[in-house]
C-alpha positions, 0 to 999 in steps of 0.5 A: 794324679796331682804333682807337688809344687817345685818349692815343696819338692826343694824343701823336702830335699833340703829337709832329707840333707839336714837328716843325713848331715845329722846322722853323719855327724853323730856317726863321726862322734862316735867314731872319734870317741871310740878311737879316742879311748882306744888310744888311751887304752893303748897307751895306758900307763903299765902297773909300776914294778915294785920298788927296790925297797919293796923288794928287799922286805918282801920279794915273795909271797909267804912260803908254803910247804909240806911238812916232813914226816917219816911214815905213812899213816894207813888207818886211825881207829878212835875209841872214845867216850865223853865227859860232859862236865869236863868237856873231854873225850876219853879213850884211845887212838889206835894208829897204823903206819908204815915207815917211809925211810929206813931205820925208823925209830922215832915217829912223831904226831900232832897232838894239841891240848891233851893229857897222854896216858900211855903209848904201847904197840898193838901187841902190848909193849909199852913205848917211851913218848915225849908230849910237848904241849906248847909244840903240839907234838907227841914223840914215840920212841919204837921198840926197834928200827922199822923199815918201809916194809914193816907196818906198825900199829900203836895205841895211845891212851889219852884224854882232851882238854879244852883247846886254846882257841874256841870253835876248834877240836871238839865243841861241847853245846849245853844249857846255860843261863843265857839259853837253858833250853839249849840241846846238848851236842858235841861236834868236831871242827877239824878244818884245816888243820885242827883235828890233832886237838881231839886225836893224835895224827899227822894233821896235814892234808897230804897223808890220806888215811882210812878211819874208824870211830867207836863212840860210847854215849849216854841214851838218848844220844846218837853218834854220827860220823864218817862212812858207814855205820857198822854197829849199834850196841846197847850197854847195860849201864844206860849207854850206847856204842856206835861203830862208824867205819870210813874205808876210803882214804881221806885227809885227816881234817875230813874226820868228824863226829856229831853227838845229839839227841837226834831223829834219823829221817830217811828218804831216797832221791833218784833212788839214792838213799838219804838220811837227815839227822834233826832234833826231836822238835824239828822233824817236820822241817827235817824232812823238807831240809832232807829233800833239799839237801838231798837234791843238791848233794846229788847234783854236786856230785854228779857235776863233780863227775861222781856219778855213782853216790851209793849213800848220802847222810846230812846232819842238822847242827843247829 
């Protein structure tokens, strides 16, 4: 076994010392840099406080409040038909409520872009009312003072008019010069407080209500709405009447309706019935869409803790 010369060993030791010094220098640079950054962060300039002028002009965020009303909505039943040319819903809103204060004689509902024909008790007694179009309010004078132990049902006969802003309330889609092949469709948009443009109600999400929508449309249109389809009636004048009922209380803005020439596609996901409604020329796409929507809806509800999902219904509104 040969031995390295003494000069070779010295050169090797010198090289190792150079490498060690370089590593120590690199570590010192990193430590110094991090320490400097930490010092800068610890001595960072705090966010300045608002100036007195700013506090004087706008000291707080915009006010948020719950609008007061003197009753509790219990149920709203709509019985409607539709005029495609005038783009109107025509019919009645039957509103059941209970006073939350003593001696309630006047109740006020949100109602925008409407023409009110009359207001009466469910028993038939005519009631006085005032409709303020600018304030979008319908004030109804009751026949006597009612107490919190009472439950009152009134019927409002009305028809809608075009809302002041496109896209809210009821939307009528029809063929036109720019799109002659466009399919006819009606769909509602009530979020966040726009459903009072197609039916009178207390249109604020802090008062939950059950709903029923009875809608009559010409064939071959169908009606899709909240809850369960209770019945479908064939009428002698070429129309059909659909009765949808939602017995789970919900905010009024969630009440919805969609009308069009749709084909329902039924299926199941994880044993849960799924119904997807699509246009007649989109059945194949609808089957794929229905499977995807069902998967997503079930997963979403399970993630929310809603393990029991009795039925899912989706709708393609393209």
